[in-house]
VMD Tcl script that draws the C-alpha trace (Angstrom):
set ca {
  {-18.90 14.59 8.91}
  {-18.13 13.93 5.69}
  {-19.99 12.09 3.08}
  {-17.92 8.41 2.88}
  {-18.11 5.00 1.02}
  {-16.64 1.84 0.97}
  {-15.51 -0.02 -3.00}
  {-15.59 -3.88 -2.12}
  {-16.07 -6.86 -3.55}
  {-16.24 -10.96 -3.40}
  {-12.80 -11.55 -3.58}
  {-9.40 -9.89 -4.76}
  {-8.60 -8.87 -8.15}
  {-11.94 -7.93 -8.96}
  {-11.97 -4.10 -10.22}
  {-11.90 -2.87 -6.97}
  {-8.98 -0.69 -7.52}
  {-10.02 0.83 -11.44}
  {-13.57 1.36 -10.30}
  {-12.39 3.70 -7.39}
  {-9.76 5.40 -9.29}
  {-12.32 5.86 -12.04}
  {-14.72 7.30 -9.55}
  {-11.95 9.74 -7.39}
  {-11.49 11.13 -11.17}
  {-14.78 11.32 -11.61}
  {-15.20 13.74 -8.82}
  {-12.69 15.24 -9.15}
  {-13.16 16.44 -12.40}
  {-16.82 17.68 -11.18}
  {-15.23 19.55 -8.71}
  {-15.36 17.75 -5.51}
  {-13.00 17.37 -2.98}
  {-12.11 13.90 -2.69}
  {-10.19 12.04 0.54}
  {-9.32 8.65 -0.79}
  {-8.51 6.04 1.85}
  {-6.48 2.35 1.49}
  {-7.79 -0.32 3.85}
  {-4.90 -2.56 5.22}
  {-0.73 -2.08 4.31}
  {-0.77 -1.45 0.33}
  {1.94 0.83 -1.34}
  {0.97 0.48 -5.20}
  {-3.10 1.24 -4.78}
  {-2.59 4.18 -3.15}
  {-0.21 5.61 -6.26}
  {-3.40 5.22 -8.45}
  {-5.73 7.22 -5.77}
  {-3.73 9.89 -5.92}
  {-3.02 10.29 -9.26}
  {-6.95 10.27 -9.47}
  {-7.73 12.34 -6.77}
  {-4.88 14.89 -6.48}
  {-3.60 14.00 -2.92}
  {-2.21 11.51 -0.91}
  {-4.38 8.11 -0.13}
  {-3.92 7.25 2.97}
  {-4.06 3.74 4.92}
  {-7.12 2.69 7.24}
  {-5.42 -0.48 9.18}
  {-7.23 -1.66 12.32}
  {-4.59 -4.82 12.68}
  {-2.04 -2.00 12.87}
  {-3.23 1.31 14.07}
  {-6.22 -0.22 16.06}
  {-10.02 1.19 16.28}
  {-9.22 4.13 17.45}
  {-6.04 4.57 15.73}
  {-8.44 4.47 12.07}
  {-10.90 6.59 13.48}
  {-9.02 9.25 14.21}
  {-6.75 8.71 11.39}
  {-9.80 9.12 8.96}
  {-11.25 12.44 10.92}
  {-7.70 14.44 10.21}
  {-7.55 13.44 6.48}
  {-11.16 13.50 5.69}
  {-11.44 16.77 7.05}
  {-12.83 19.60 4.34}
  {-13.40 17.30 1.81}
  {-16.91 16.99 -0.39}
  {-16.50 12.69 -0.13}
  {-14.33 10.54 1.39}
  {-14.04 7.30 -0.78}
  {-11.72 3.69 1.06}
  {-10.56 1.05 -1.29}
  {-11.60 -2.30 0.05}
  {-9.06 -4.93 0.43}
  {-9.43 -8.50 -0.64}
  {-13.06 -9.61 -0.37}
  {-15.12 -8.06 2.02}
  {-15.27 -10.36 4.78}
  {-11.67 -11.86 4.26}
  {-9.57 -11.31 7.38}
  {-6.37 -11.83 9.44}
  {-7.05 -15.25 10.57}
  {-9.55 -16.38 8.25}
  {-12.30 -17.14 11.16}
  {-12.04 -13.27 12.83}
  {-13.44 -10.10 11.13}
  {-10.24 -8.45 12.45}
  {-8.56 -6.35 9.56}
  {-11.40 -7.47 7.64}
  {-13.13 -4.34 4.88}
  {-16.35 -5.48 6.68}
  {-15.13 -4.18 10.21}
  {-13.59 -1.05 8.38}
  {-17.15 -0.24 6.86}
  {-18.38 -0.67 9.96}
  {-16.34 1.12 12.00}
  {-16.92 3.92 9.80}
  {-20.37 3.61 9.38}
  {-20.19 3.71 5.53}
  {-22.06 2.03 2.93}
  {-20.78 -0.44 0.88}
  {-20.92 -0.63 -3.06}
  {-19.87 -4.05 -4.29}
  {-17.48 -4.00 -7.53}
  {-18.71 -7.69 -9.31}
  {-16.86 -9.26 -12.07}
  {-19.64 -10.43 -14.38}
  {-17.59 -12.22 -16.59}
  {-18.97 -16.14 -16.86}
  {-21.59 -15.04 -14.62}
  {-25.57 -14.41 -14.64}
  {-27.42 -15.65 -12.41}
  {-25.07 -17.09 -9.17}
  {-24.59 -13.29 -9.32}
  {-27.84 -13.11 -7.12}
  {-26.58 -15.90 -4.53}
  {-23.43 -14.11 -4.43}
  {-24.92 -10.54 -3.56}
  {-27.27 -12.42 -0.58}
  {-24.84 -13.91 0.65}
  {-22.87 -11.01 1.35}
  {-25.76 -8.80 2.29}
  {-26.83 -11.22 4.85}
  {-23.59 -12.30 6.12}
  {-23.31 -9.45 8.50}
  {-26.73 -7.25 9.18}
  {-24.74 -4.99 10.48}
  {-22.71 -3.83 6.65}
  {-25.04 -1.87 4.53}
  {-24.90 -3.22 0.82}
  {-27.15 -0.98 -0.71}
  {-25.48 -0.53 -4.61}
  {-23.43 -2.11 -6.80}
  {-20.89 -1.95 -9.52}
  {-20.40 -4.24 -12.65}
  {-17.49 -4.75 -14.70}
  {-16.24 -6.95 -17.15}
  {-19.51 -7.42 -18.53}
  {-21.17 -7.82 -22.73}
  {-24.23 -5.67 -23.11}
  {-26.71 -9.11 -22.61}
  {-24.82 -9.72 -19.38}
  {-25.53 -6.07 -18.10}
  {-28.70 -6.80 -19.18}
  {-29.53 -10.06 -17.12}
  {-27.99 -8.45 -14.04}
  {-29.27 -5.20 -13.78}
  {-32.61 -7.12 -14.07}
  {-32.33 -9.52 -10.91}
  {-29.83 -7.88 -8.92}
  {-32.56 -5.63 -7.52}
  {-34.62 -8.78 -6.31}
  {-31.90 -8.92 -4.05}
  {-32.01 -5.68 -2.10}
  {-29.33 -3.65 -4.35}
  {-29.22 -1.16 -6.98}
  {-26.86 -1.29 -9.89}
  {-25.44 2.28 -10.03}
  {-22.79 0.88 -13.27}
  {-21.43 -1.83 -15.67}
  {-18.50 -1.34 -17.12}
  {-17.94 -3.12 -20.56}
  {-15.33 -5.91 -21.73}
  {-12.48 -4.10 -22.39}
  {-9.44 -4.65 -24.43}
  {-8.09 -0.92 -23.60}
  {-8.83 -1.50 -20.04}
  {-6.93 -4.96 -19.62}
  {-4.20 -3.38 -21.10}
  {-4.08 -0.40 -18.94}
  {-4.27 -1.99 -15.87}
  {-1.82 -4.97 -16.58}
  {-0.42 -6.99 -13.15}
  {2.66 -8.09 -11.58}
  {4.01 -10.71 -9.32}
  {3.09 -7.84 -6.41}
  {-0.57 -6.50 -7.81}
  {-0.42 -3.55 -10.30}
  {3.10 -1.82 -11.87}
  {3.10 1.41 -9.44}
  {2.51 5.02 -11.09}
  {5.71 6.75 -10.46}
  {7.42 3.67 -11.85}
  {4.65 3.75 -15.29}
  {5.40 7.21 -16.09}
  {1.76 7.06 -18.21}
  {-0.79 7.92 -15.81}
  {-2.11 10.44 -18.08}
  {-3.19 8.02 -20.37}
  {-4.93 5.31 -17.25}
  {-7.13 8.32 -16.28}
  {-7.97 9.04 -20.19}
  {-8.77 5.01 -20.52}
  {-10.62 5.45 -17.18}
  {-12.12 8.42 -18.83}
  {-13.06 7.13 -22.09}
  {-14.27 3.28 -20.66}
  {-15.08 3.09 -17.19}
  {-16.31 6.22 -16.34}
  {-19.15 6.90 -18.59}
  {-20.77 3.43 -17.66}
  {-21.37 4.82 -13.52}
  {-23.62 6.72 -12.14}
  {-21.69 9.24 -10.43}
  {-24.08 11.24 -8.96}
  {-26.44 8.52 -7.11}
  {-23.12 7.50 -5.30}
  {-22.70 10.58 -3.76}
  {-26.50 9.99 -2.78}
  {-24.92 6.81 -0.94}
  {-22.27 7.97 0.38}
  {-24.73 10.80 2.06}
  {-26.15 8.27 3.92}
  {-22.97 7.66 6.05}
  {-23.40 7.51 9.93}
  {-22.27 9.90 12.27}
  {-19.01 9.47 13.46}
  {-17.70 10.62 17.26}
  {-14.01 11.48 16.59}
  {-11.59 13.77 16.88}
  {-8.91 13.86 14.23}
  {-5.33 13.30 15.94}
  {-3.16 16.31 16.14}
  {-0.88 17.70 14.13}
  {2.76 17.08 15.35}
  {5.43 19.42 15.80}
  {7.62 20.34 13.54}
  {11.49 21.59 14.15}
  {14.81 20.39 13.35}
  {17.89 19.99 11.39}
  {17.80 16.73 10.11}
  {18.97 15.64 6.46}
  {17.57 12.28 5.29}
  {18.34 11.22 2.42}
  {15.16 9.32 1.02}
  {15.94 6.90 -2.12}
  {13.21 7.15 -4.44}
  {13.54 6.11 -7.89}
  {11.38 3.57 -10.28}
  {13.44 0.85 -8.25}
  {11.95 2.13 -5.12}
  {8.65 3.43 -4.86}
  {7.24 1.98 -1.49}
  {6.77 4.97 0.67}
  {4.08 6.02 3.08}
  {3.71 9.28 2.20}
  {3.43 9.93 6.16}
  {7.13 9.46 6.01}
  {7.96 11.99 3.78}
  {5.87 14.33 5.87}
  {7.85 13.20 8.96}
  {10.87 13.74 7.13}
  {9.49 17.29 6.96}
  {9.20 17.75 10.55}
  {12.56 16.73 11.68}
  {14.46 18.24 8.99}
  {15.05 18.36 5.35}
  {14.45 15.16 2.91}
  {16.67 14.96 -0.14}
  {15.25 12.82 -2.41}
  {17.84 10.82 -4.22}
  {18.09 7.74 -7.13}
  {20.35 4.53 -6.89}
  {19.97 4.62 -10.92}
  {20.95 8.19 -11.68}
  {22.89 9.99 -8.92}
  {26.71 9.10 -9.15}
  {27.26 9.10 -4.97}
  {25.34 10.05 -1.90}
  {25.24 14.20 -0.93}
  {26.07 15.14 2.88}
  {23.43 13.24 5.29}
  {22.07 12.80 8.70}
  {20.13 9.58 8.00}
  {19.66 7.93 4.78}
  {16.34 5.74 3.28}
  {16.10 3.05 1.37}
  {12.39 2.01 0.89}
  {11.01 -1.21 -0.52}
  {10.12 -1.16 -4.37}
  {11.68 -3.79 -6.86}
  {14.93 -3.72 -7.15}
  {14.71 -7.30 -8.95}
  {13.18 -5.08 -11.83}
  {16.08 -2.18 -12.24}
  {18.89 -4.85 -11.15}
  {20.78 -4.34 -14.21}
  {20.20 -0.25 -13.94}
  {21.19 -0.44 -10.12}
  {24.56 -3.21 -10.99}
  {25.56 -0.82 -13.50}
  {25.88 2.62 -11.38}
  {28.49 1.46 -9.78}
  {30.10 4.81 -8.29}
  {26.33 4.97 -6.35}
  {26.18 1.36 -4.85}
  {30.45 2.23 -3.65}
  {28.98 5.29 -2.38}
  {26.38 3.21 -0.33}
  {28.83 0.82 0.65}
  {31.09 3.56 2.33}
  {28.57 5.15 4.02}
  {27.54 2.31 6.02}
  {31.10 0.88 6.65}
  {31.83 4.75 7.99}
  {28.65 4.30 10.30}
  {26.42 6.40 8.47}
  {22.88 6.12 9.37}
  {20.83 3.93 7.62}
  {17.55 1.99 7.42}
  {16.48 -0.34 4.65}
  {12.93 -2.22 3.91}
  {12.29 -5.39 1.98}
  {13.28 -3.96 -1.46}
  {16.27 -1.74 0.17}
  {17.39 -4.94 2.30}
  {17.73 -6.63 -1.43}
  {19.98 -4.14 -2.67}
  {22.56 -3.75 0.45}
  {23.15 -7.56 -0.22}
  {25.81 -8.69 -2.10}
  {23.79 -10.10 -5.31}
  {20.56 -10.40 -6.42}
  {19.84 -14.05 -8.70}
  {17.23 -14.10 -10.85}
  {16.54 -16.85 -13.41}
  {20.10 -18.02 -13.08}
  {21.34 -14.37 -13.70}
  {23.68 -12.34 -10.78}
  {23.51 -9.13 -10.53}
  {26.14 -6.93 -8.13}
  {24.29 -4.70 -5.43}
  {26.10 -3.16 -2.37}
  {27.84 -5.61 -0.80}
  {26.86 -4.05 2.77}
  {25.33 -7.30 3.81}
  {27.22 -10.91 3.01}
  {24.45 -12.20 1.67}
  {22.92 -13.65 -1.72}
  {19.53 -12.77 -2.46}
  {17.59 -15.11 -4.83}
  {14.11 -14.29 -6.49}
  {11.43 -16.60 -6.03}
  {8.32 -17.95 -8.16}
  {6.19 -17.53 -5.09}
  {5.66 -15.46 -1.83}
  {8.31 -16.26 1.11}
  {6.89 -13.62 3.39}
  {3.44 -12.64 3.01}
  {0.57 -10.67 5.37}
  {0.91 -8.55 8.50}
  {4.41 -9.48 10.68}
  {5.40 -7.80 14.48}
  {7.93 -8.80 17.19}
  {10.03 -7.56 19.90}
  {13.52 -5.45 19.83}
  {15.58 -7.44 21.22}
  {19.46 -6.57 19.96}
  {21.17 -3.72 19.43}
  {19.17 -1.11 16.51}
  {19.61 2.18 15.84}
  {15.91 2.44 14.60}
  {14.74 1.21 18.18}
  {15.29 0.79 22.03}
  {15.01 -2.80 23.00}
  {11.93 -4.24 23.95}
  {10.70 -1.96 22.01}
  {7.66 -3.84 19.61}
  {7.09 -3.07 15.81}
  {4.25 -4.48 13.84}
  {3.97 -3.87 10.08}
  {3.71 -6.17 6.96}
  {5.85 -8.50 4.29}
  {5.23 -9.39 1.00}
  {8.44 -10.72 -0.48}
  {9.21 -13.43 -3.23}
  {12.74 -13.53 -1.71}
  {14.97 -14.44 0.26}
  {18.68 -14.22 2.01}
  {21.66 -16.73 2.11}
  {23.56 -14.91 3.98}
  {27.09 -15.94 3.85}
  {28.50 -14.49 7.52}
  {27.36 -14.25 10.91}
  {24.75 -11.45 11.01}
  {23.69 -9.20 14.35}
  {19.88 -10.02 14.16}
  {17.81 -7.26 16.49}
  {14.21 -8.35 16.10}
  {12.59 -11.67 17.43}
  {9.27 -12.09 15.52}
  {6.24 -13.26 16.82}
  {4.52 -13.80 13.62}
  {6.04 -13.55 9.79}
  {9.34 -14.67 8.16}
  {11.75 -11.82 7.96}
  {15.49 -13.15 6.60}
  {14.73 -16.05 8.08}
  {14.58 -18.19 11.49}
  {11.80 -16.34 13.29}
  {14.10 -13.36 12.87}
  {14.47 -9.97 10.88}
  {16.60 -6.39 11.23}
  {20.18 -6.51 9.84}
  {22.29 -4.79 12.14}
  {26.07 -3.49 10.70}
  {27.41 -0.96 13.16}
  {24.23 1.72 12.33}
  {22.60 0.39 9.14}
  {19.54 -1.77 10.24}
  {17.61 -3.47 6.93}
  {14.70 -5.66 7.11}
  {11.75 -7.25 5.32}
  {9.09 -5.89 7.81}
  {7.45 -2.60 6.49}
  {6.81 -0.39 9.36}
  {3.93 2.27 9.06}
  {5.57 5.33 10.45}
  {1.89 5.91 12.28}
  {3.03 2.56 14.29}
  {6.30 3.05 15.39}
  {8.54 6.50 14.19}
  {12.42 5.30 12.32}
  {12.84 7.99 10.98}
  {12.67 10.31 14.83}
  {14.89 7.55 16.73}
  {17.54 7.89 13.73}
  {17.66 11.44 13.64}
  {17.69 11.41 17.62}
  {20.83 9.26 16.86}
  {22.63 11.48 14.87}
}
mol new
graphics top color blue
foreach p $ca { graphics top sphere $p radius 0.5 }
foreach p [lrange $ca 0 end-1] q [lrange $ca 1 end] { graphics top cylinder $p $q radius 0.2 }
display resetview
């Protein structure tokens, strides 16, 4: 099985994505074929993986995919690679319920029999880092932590930590100095880093990584550690059969970027994907089904409002019975207006509701429920599992048909999600194609 390792830390926003990106890019520059992965549900960090590795990054999520599903997906997408790099989620032991290990990076590392490299932010800390490392290494003896990479350190801090941390049984294989250029290149927004597709300056980001990060990481030693991963006895998932004539419109531009690569691949299997921009295109082409994924319509609200012909085209598509599936940002776009800091922007109006942006998350984390009403994406009684992360809420101005009764999650409110109108289904819930094929159901219905 391919050499592999997991990049983790003691908490989120500690530089995991920065170091994962640097490692992937460094390996690629040396001629290694890498297989990037991201723990848990995430659209944004994998865009950075893809930029550095040149191949799509795949999500590994025990909660949504089960242990067997994770192992089969890893075997499938790591096949043929020289090294697999898995970026963890949150802190090493952080989990869904905060009590068990379910959904934690530690659980994933044990499942993959992969060593863990800790990414540790060294700002304003020295000897206390020993206690952190000691605690992480001894909390679960089955989790193997042979090495650490320090970030955001001064030369004096690096010297102290490089001297003391090996006494805790870890090797310091990198120490990235504090850098204004790195801070500016990896700026955060309310849902995390800005997606690379939206930024348009990925080459600049990679140059920053190459100049300010890579020289301070021992890539050769990292590969040696990856080779210590245990053997896995697992067969990859079989390739799904191709064939179909469904023309699938996918709205993909700066406003709508949240798509798992599996959805694009599935659109090619069931027929033909047609990529559309809500910011630039004047109307929808001839389609059998339309997908509007998540993203940041609130950031591009002015541009979306200005493209009135396209908004009208989507409205007419819904009213004429066109098959449409929308998630989160797509749901927001289908409402009448989006209110941001008391400014109101006109949207499609297929759903008679106002989207209000707030300053803190409304729904965050895993969500799942049962289909109880008629909807084009699933039969009654089907269980749908996914995740939500939104800073908006809907104010519904008329009675709407809701199709999913949530057991966990916020949805559109009151324990419900899944607004249905004719052949349109829109929800806050994000569904990974591995857990449920919305697209195949839509194309069967057309």
